[in-house]
DRENTOR-32161 format. One line per field, with one value per residue (C-alpha): residue number from 1; residue in three letters; z, y, x. Coordinates in pm, 1 decimal. Each point is the difference from the previous one (the first is absolute). Example, Ala and Ser with C-alpha at 12.3 -4.5 7.8 and 13.67 -1.06 7.14 Angstrom:
# residues 2
resi <- c(1/2) $
resn <- c(ALA/SER) $
zz <- c(780.0/-66.0) $
yy <- c(-450.0/344.0) $
xx <- c(1230.0/137.0) $
END
This chain:
# residues 87
resi <- c(1/2/3/4/5/6/7/8/9/10/11/12/13/14/15/16/17/18/19/20/21/22/23/24/25/26/27/28/29/30/31/32/33/34/35/36/37/38/39/40/41/42/43/44/45/46/47/48/49/50/51/52/53/54/55/56/57/58/59/60/61/62/63/64/65/66/67/68/69/70/71/72/73/74/75/76/77/78/79/80/81/82/83/84/85/86/87) $
resn <- c(UNK/UNK/UNK/UNK/UNK/UNK/UNK/UNK/UNK/UNK/UNK/UNK/UNK/UNK/UNK/UNK/UNK/UNK/UNK/UNK/UNK/UNK/UNK/UNK/UNK/UNK/UNK/UNK/UNK/UNK/UNK/UNK/UNK/UNK/UNK/UNK/UNK/UNK/UNK/UNK/UNK/UNK/UNK/UNK/UNK/UNK/UNK/UNK/UNK/UNK/UNK/UNK/UNK/UNK/UNK/UNK/UNK/UNK/UNK/UNK/UNK/UNK/UNK/UNK/UNK/UNK/UNK/UNK/UNK/UNK/UNK/UNK/UNK/UNK/UNK/UNK/UNK/UNK/UNK/UNK/UNK/UNK/UNK/UNK/UNK/UNK/UNK) $
zz <- c(575.6/163.0/116.9/241.2/-183.9/221.0/-160.6/104.5/-20.2/105.0/-9.0/-116.3/65.9/-285.9/102.6/-250.2/89.3/-69.1/-54.2/8.1/62.9/228.7/-96.4/287.2/31.2/109.2/300.3/101.3/231.0/264.3/-93.3/152.9/-281.8/-283.5/108.3/39.2/-360.0/-78.6/194.1/-163.6/-339.2/77.3/140.2/-366.3/-127.8/158.3/178.9/404.7/152.9/-82.8/216.6/-111.6/305.1/-11.6/-94.6/-334.9/-51.7/6.4/-146.7/-298.1/-160.0/-59.3/-326.0/-159.2/-131.0/-318.1/-42.2/2.1/321.1/148.4/-81.4/190.6/304.3/3.6/-23.6/253.7/169.4/-180.1/-323.2/-77.5/-254.6/-100.6/-56.7/-0.2/82.7/81.2/-243.9) $
yy <- c(-4195.7/211.6/359.3/296.7/389.6/218.7/368.6/169.9/388.6/123.8/327.1/24.1/200.3/232.4/122.0/-289.0/-259.6/-382.3/-211.1/-367.3/-329.7/-251.3/-348.3/-264.3/-336.4/50.2/-211.6/256.8/228.2/177.0/349.8/-32.9/-205.6/194.9/310.9/-163.7/-78.3/321.3/158.0/-256.4/115.5/375.2/-79.6/-166.9/291.0/236.5/173.2/30.9/275.8/-189.8/-296.2/-237.9/17.1/-28.8/351.6/-31.4/-372.9/-162.2/-336.1/88.3/-305.6/-375.0/-146.9/-324.2/72.9/-21.5/-264.4/250.8/155.5/-381.2/-70.3/323.9/-61.0/-381.7/118.3/315.2/21.2/267.6/227.0/387.0/90.4/362.4/259.4/371.8/178.2/-321.7/65.3) $
xx <- c(-6481.4/-212.4/152.8/-68.8/52.9/148.8/-47.4/290.4/104.4/294.1/192.5/308.6/330.9/-73.4/-374.8/-163.0/-218.7/64.6/-288.2/36.4/-204.6/167.4/-118.7/-9.2/-145.1/-350.4/76.9/283.5/-222.5/260.1/28.0/338.9/126.3/-110.6/119.2/328.6/-36.3/-65.8/291.7/221.8/-93.2/29.4/364.4/63.7/-107.4/226.5/-317.2/139.3/-271.0/-264.4/-178.3/-331.3/-217.9/-375.8/-27.5/194.0/-144.3/-354.2/-150.2/-164.5/-148.4/107.9/33.2/180.9/358.5/185.5/277.5/245.4/-133.4/-62.7/363.7/149.9/-221.8/119.7/374.7/-48.4/-291.8/-162.4/-23.5/13.7/-223.2/135.3/-260.6/107.1/324.4/185.5/312.5) $
END
């Protein structure tokens, strides 16, 4: 499965900047959907004062998904790859 990688940076409540990638099927191009996935992830992490938008999230590149990523995308529509300050 080919996926789009959306590079995302969001300021946490404590001032640190979270860096994570939102991976979606390459045919998902509606930014509203991608931002909704990012905001859902933030709610799951109990980050309430941040919002994912064009300022924080941009299409970076496309790649082929690993089996783990593909399975997650098939289950919930997206995969979050945590990079920095996500815990």
